[in-house]
N, C-alpha and C positions, 0 to 999 in steps of 0.2 A: 576287722572285728573290734567291737568295743563293748565294755561292760556297762549295763544299764540297770539301775536300782529301781524297784517298785514294791508295792505292798501286795502280798499274796491275797487273793479273794477268798481263801478258805480260813487260814490261820492268822491273817493280818500282820504277819511278820514281814520285815523288810528283807527282800531277797534280791539277788542279782543274777542276770543271765547275759551271755554274750550274744550280741546282735551283729548280723552281717549286712552292712550298708550297700553291698554290691547289687542287691536285689531291691528295687524300689518299693514294691508292695508284696507283702508276704503274710501268710497265716499258718501257724503251726502249733503243735502241742508239746509242752515240756512239763515235767513234774517239778513241783515245788521242792527246793532243796531242804526245807524244814519239815513239812508235813507229808510230802510225797504225793499229794493230790495233783491231778492233771490240770494244767492251766492253758487256755487257748490264748496265744500271743499274736497280736496284730500290729507290727511296726510298719510305719510308712516313712520312706526316706525321699528326699529331694536333694540332688547333687551331694550325696553322701552325708546329708544332715538329717537327723531324726526330727520329723515335723509332727508326728503323732504316734501314740503308743496306747494300746489297749490290752489289758490282761483280765480275762474273765473266767469264771468257773465254768465247767462243762456239765450240762444237765445229764444226770444219770438215771 
């Protein structure tokens, strides 16, 4: 696990989340630690290196 920093798509604050590089492609939802809105996270790893990351708001 390692910490990754990014900008929340709702409140635009910099937040961090722990990512698990043992799974190469994943999509999951976590709440922003600042505004508590749900963020869909899509990290992609190759050989335990983060090669792409997307954080987007969830349509409600």
